C-alpha positions in Angstrom: -47.6 209.2 -70.2 -50.2 211.4 -68.6 -51.8 209.5 -65.7 -49.4 210.9 -63.0 -50.2 214.5 -63.9 -53.9 214.0 -63.0 -53.0 212.4 -59.7 -50.5 215.2 -58.9 -53.2 217.8 -59.8 -55.7 216.3 -57.4 -53.1 215.8 -54.6 -51.8 219.4 -54.8 -55.3 220.8 -55.0 -55.8 219.2 -51.6 -52.4 219.5 -49.9 -50.9 222.5 -51.7 -48.0 223.1 -54.1 -44.7 222.6 -52.1 -41.7 220.3 -51.9 -43.0 218.7 -48.7 -46.4 218.0 -50.4 -44.6 216.3 -53.3 -42.4 214.3 -50.9 -45.5 213.1 -49.0 -47.1 212.0 -52.2 -44.0 210.0 -53.0 -44.1 208.4 -49.5 -47.8 207.5 -49.8 -47.2 205.9 -53.2 -44.2 203.9 -51.9 -46.1 202.8 -48.8 -48.9 201.5 -51.1 -46.4 199.6 -53.2 -44.9 198.0 -50.1 -48.3 197.2 -48.6 -49.5 195.3 -51.7 -46.1 193.5 -52.1 -46.5 192.3 -48.5 -50.2 191.4 -49.2 -49.1 189.4 -52.2 -46.5 187.4 -50.1 -49.1 186.8 -47.4 -51.5 185.5 -50.0 -48.7 183.0 -50.8 -48.6 182.2 -47.0 -45.2 183.7 -46.5 -43.6 183.0 -43.1 -42.3 185.8 -40.9 -38.7 185.1 -42.1 -39.6 185.5 -45.7 -41.4 188.9 -45.0 -38.3 190.0 -43.1 -36.0 189.2 -46.0 -38.3 191.1 -48.3 -38.3 194.1 -46.0 -34.5 194.2 -45.9 -34.3 194.3 -49.7 -36.7 197.3 -49.7 -33.6 199.4 -48.7 -32.5 198.9 -52.4 -35.4 201.2 -53.4 -33.8 204.7 -53.2 -34.0 206.4 -56.6 -37.2 207.0 -58.6 -39.5 209.8 -59.6 -43.1 210.0 -58.4 -44.5 208.9 -61.8 -42.4 205.8 -61.5 -43.7 205.2 -58.0 -47.3 205.5 -59.2 -46.6 203.0 -62.0 -45.0 200.6 -59.5 -48.0 200.9 -57.2 -50.4 200.0 -60.1 -48.1 197.3 -61.2 -47.9 195.8 -57.7 -51.7 195.8 -57.7 -51.6 193.9 -61.1 -49.3 191.2 -59.7 -51.5 191.0 -56.5 -54.6 190.5 -58.7 -52.9 187.9 -60.8 -51.7 186.0 -57.8 -55.2 186.2 -56.3 -56.6 184.8 -59.5 -54.1 181.9 -59.4 -54.3 181.1 -55.6 -58.1 181.4 -55.4 -59.0 179.9 -58.8 -60.8 183.2 -59.5 -60.2 184.0 -63.2 -62.2 187.2 -63.0 -59.2 188.8 -61.2 -57.2 188.5 -64.5 -59.4 191.2 -65.8 -58.4 193.5 -62.9 -54.7 192.6 -63.6 -55.1 193.6 -67.3 -56.7 196.9 -66.5 -54.1 197.7 -63.9 -51.3 197.0 -66.3 -52.9 199.4 -68.8 -52.9 202.1 -66.0 -49.3 201.3 -65.1 -48.3 201.8 -68.7 -50.2 205.1 -68.6 -47.8 206.3 -65.9 -44.5 204.7 -67.2 -43.9 202.8 -70.4 -40.8 201.1 -69.1 -42.2 200.0 -65.8 -45.6 199.0 -67.3 -43.7 197.0 -70.0 -41.6 195.1 -67.4 -44.6 194.1 -65.3 -46.5 193.2 -68.5 -43.9 190.6 -69.2 -44.0 189.4 -65.5 -47.8 189.1 -65.4 -47.9 187.4 -68.8 -45.3 184.8 -67.7 -47.2 184.2 -64.5 -50.6 183.8 -66.2 -49.5 181.7 -69.1 -46.8 179.7 -67.3 -49.2 178.9 -64.5 -51.9 177.8 -66.9 -49.5 175.5 -68.8 -48.1 174.0 -65.7 -51.4 173.3 -64.1 -53.2 172.6 -67.4 -55.8 175.2 -66.8 -57.1 177.7 -69.4 -55.0 180.6 -70.5 -56.8 183.9 -69.7 -56.9 184.9 -73.4 -59.8 187.4 -73.2 -58.4 189.6 -70.4 -55.0 189.5 -72.1 -56.3 190.4 -75.6 -58.6 193.1 -74.1 -55.5 194.7 -72.3 -53.5 194.6 -75.5 -56.4 196.2 -77.5 -56.7 198.9 -74.8 -53.0 199.7 -75.1 -53.1 199.8 -78.9 -56.3 202.0 -78.7 -54.6 204.5 -76.4 -51.6 204.8 -78.8 -53.8 205.3 -81.8 -55.9 207.9 -79.9 -52.8 209.9 -79.0 -51.4 209.7 -82.6 -54.7 210.7 -84.2 -56.3 213.0 -81.7 -53.2 214.5 -79.9 -50.6 214.9 -82.6 -48.6 217.5 -80.7 -48.3 215.2 -77.8 -47.1 212.4 -80.1 -44.5 214.7 -81.6 -43.4 215.8 -78.1 -43.1 212.1 -77.1 -40.9 211.4 -80.1 -38.7 214.4 -79.3 -38.4 213.3 -75.6 -37.3 209.8 -76.7 -34.5 211.3 -78.7 -33.3 213.5 -75.8 -33.4 210.8 -73.2 -32.6 207.6 -75.1 -33.1 204.2 -73.5 -31.4 202.2 -76.3 -27.7 202.5 -76.9 -27.4 199.8 -79.6 -25.4 196.5 -79.3 -22.2 196.9 -77.2 -19.9 195.0 -74.9 -20.5 195.9 -71.3 -17.8 197.9 -69.4 -16.5 197.0 -66.0 -18.5 199.9 -64.5 -21.7 198.6 -66.0 -21.1 195.1 -64.8 -20.5 196.5 -61.3 -23.6 198.7 -61.4 -25.9 195.9 -62.7 -24.4 193.3 -60.3 -24.9 195.5 -57.3 -28.5 196.4 -58.3 -29.7 192.8 -58.7 -27.5 191.1 -56.1 -30.4 189.5 -54.3 -32.1 188.3 -57.4 -28.8 187.0 -58.7 -28.5 184.7 -55.6 -32.1 183.5 -56.2 -31.3 182.8 -59.8 -28.3 180.7 -58.7 -30.4 178.8 -56.2 -33.0 178.1 -58.9 -30.3 176.8 -61.1 -29.2 174.4 -58.4 -32.8 173.3 -57.8 -33.1 172.7 -61.6 -30.0 170.5 -61.6 -31.2 168.4 -58.7 -34.6 168.0 -60.4 -36.6 169.7 -57.7 -37.5 172.9 -59.5 -40.0 171.5 -62.0 -42.1 169.8 -59.3 -42.1 173.0 -57.2 -43.2 175.1 -60.1 -46.2 172.9 -60.5 -47.1 172.7 -56.8 -46.0 176.1 -55.4 -47.5 179.4 -56.5 -44.6 181.1 -54.6 -42.0 179.3 -56.7 -43.9 180.0 -59.9 -43.9 183.8 -59.0 -40.2 183.6 -58.1 -39.2 181.9 -61.4 -41.3 184.3 -63.5 -39.9 187.4 -61.7 -36.3 186.1 -62.0 -36.7 185.5 -65.8 -38.1 189.0 -66.2 -35.2 190.5 -64.2 -32.5 188.5 -66.0 -33.9 189.6 -69.3 -33.8 193.3 -68.3 -30.4 193.1 -66.6 -28.9 191.3 -69.6 -30.4 193.9 -71.9 -28.9 196.7 -69.8 -25.5 195.2 -70.3 -25.5 194.8 -74.1 -28.4 196.9 -75.6 -30.3 199.2 -73.2 -29.0 202.2 -71.1 -27.3 200.6 -68.1 -29.1 202.9 -65.6 -32.4 201.2 -66.6 -31.3 198.3 -64.3 -32.7 200.4 -61.4 -36.2 199.3 -62.5 -35.4 195.9 -61.1 -35.0 197.2 -57.5 -38.7 197.3 -56.9 -39.0 193.6 -58.0 -36.3 192.5 -55.5 -38.3 192.4 -52.3 -41.0 190.3 -54.1 -38.5 187.9 -55.6 -36.5 187.3 -52.4 -39.7 187.1 -50.2 -41.4 184.6 -52.6 -38.2 182.5 -52.8 -37.9 182.2 -49.0 -41.7 181.4 -49.0 -41.2 178.6 -51.5 -38.2 177.2 -49.7 -39.6 177.4 -46.2 -39.6 173.6 -45.7 -36.7 171.2 -45.5 -35.5 171.9 -49.1 -32.1 172.9 -47.9 -29.9 171.4 -45.2 -29.1 173.4 -42.0 -25.6 174.1 -43.4 -27.0 175.3 -46.7 -29.5 177.5 -45.0 -26.7 179.2 -43.0 -24.6 179.7 -46.1 -27.6 181.2 -47.9 -28.3 183.5 -45.0 -24.7 184.9 -45.1 -24.8 185.4 -48.8 -28.2 187.2 -48.7 -26.9 189.5 -45.9 -24.0 190.4 -48.2 -26.4 190.9 -51.1 -28.6 193.1 -48.9 -25.7 195.3 -47.9 -24.7 195.6 -51.6 -28.1 196.8 -52.8 -28.4 199.1 -49.8 -25.2 201.0 -50.5 -27.1 204.1 -51.7 -29.5 204.0 -48.7 -26.5 203.8 -46.3 -24.9 206.8 -48.1 -28.1 208.8 -47.9 -28.5 208.3 -44.2 -24.8 209.1 -43.4 -23.1 211.4 -45.8 -26.4 212.6 -47.1 -27.6 213.5 -43.6 -24.3 215.5 -43.1 -24.9 217.4 -46.4 -28.5 218.2 -45.3 -27.2 219.5 -42.0 -24.6 221.7 -43.8 -27.3 223.4 -46.0 -30.7 222.5 -44.6 -34.0 222.6 -46.6 -35.1 225.7 -44.8 -31.8 227.5 -45.5 -31.8 226.5 -49.1 -35.3 227.6 -49.8 -34.7 230.9 -48.0 -31.8 231.5 -50.3 -33.9 230.7 -53.4 -36.7 233.0 -52.3 -34.3 235.9 -51.6 -32.9 235.5 -55.1 -36.3 235.3 -56.7 -37.4 238.5 -54.8 -34.4 240.3 -56.2 -35.0 239.1 -59.8 -36.1 241.9 -62.1 -39.8 241.8 -63.2 -40.2 239.9 -66.5 -36.8 238.2 -66.3 -36.2 234.5 -67.0 -35.1 232.3 -64.2 -33.8 228.8 -64.5 -34.4 226.4 -61.6 -33.7 222.7 -60.9 -36.6 220.4 -59.9 -36.4 220.9 -56.2 -37.0 224.6 -56.4 -39.7 224.9 -59.0 -42.3 224.8 -56.2 -41.0 228.1 -54.9 -41.2 229.7 -58.3 -44.6 228.3 -59.3 -46.8 230.9 -57.4 -44.8 233.9 -58.8 -46.2 235.9 -61.7 -43.4 238.6 -62.0 -40.8 236.2 -63.6 -40.7 233.6 -66.4 -39.4 230.5 -64.7 -38.3 227.4 -66.6 -36.9 224.0 -65.6 -33.1 223.4 -66.0 -33.7 220.5 -68.4 
């Protein structure tokens, strides 16, 4: 999907073509995503404790490319617009949500698709529970725009369509039906530890008969339930049909789910003993999802001290200076920026 390339072009025209420029773009996109996630929770009147829990689970977000981060920012905006439409009885915001979802799909098909399910559940489920009108027109317009974009690419950009089909074959997302391995169970369980706890809590609330009333009366609980259903569908698919690593797409949903859950349960829903037990379990879950962040800031920091960015790029430039004119040089992603300005060599990406 092409949207990110346009954003990258504008960004690097302003801030230059370098690794640091790319890293700053990633940071800005991530900061925007976090800001709108927090804004969504505040719209739901989240207490400080709920925002703190959401912030803790942000440490699970450690692995994504910048196109993914752009798509997540646009998707977070779509959720924000949908919640605004629900909380303020302002159906015009559903149009904004539909347009933002189309843009999110234009940056990442997988992420846009996941949030399309979430927003559809939120809009339709909320309408059915409160017996208000389903926003058919924005939804149908969004679907029509998506179909129109696909037809445009197939008809007007046939080489791009062929390239997309080749890329799907090289990096498959579908493995076919299978039984999950122990490693896959561990990977998925660690990635969605926080959401798994929320799902168990929702199950208990359903058994006690409290969940259905809360879904009708609490926008925070409605968002929690819709996000949990979306995550469970994806995580389950990663265990039996999709590539297991796709479970990483759920990590961006986790702060929103946990924050919305603690917002919905801010009253006297649980006893003091149950609250203490929940706190302990969520601390364990936060440590589980943060394993990679802990590793990056300990072992990863030691590796960076062993061969620093400055030392690594100096070695690369020395090798590029010594390369014969007209020769072909293969580089990994991190060092393409050092090769980009050079005209005396043919440089290609390692993949």
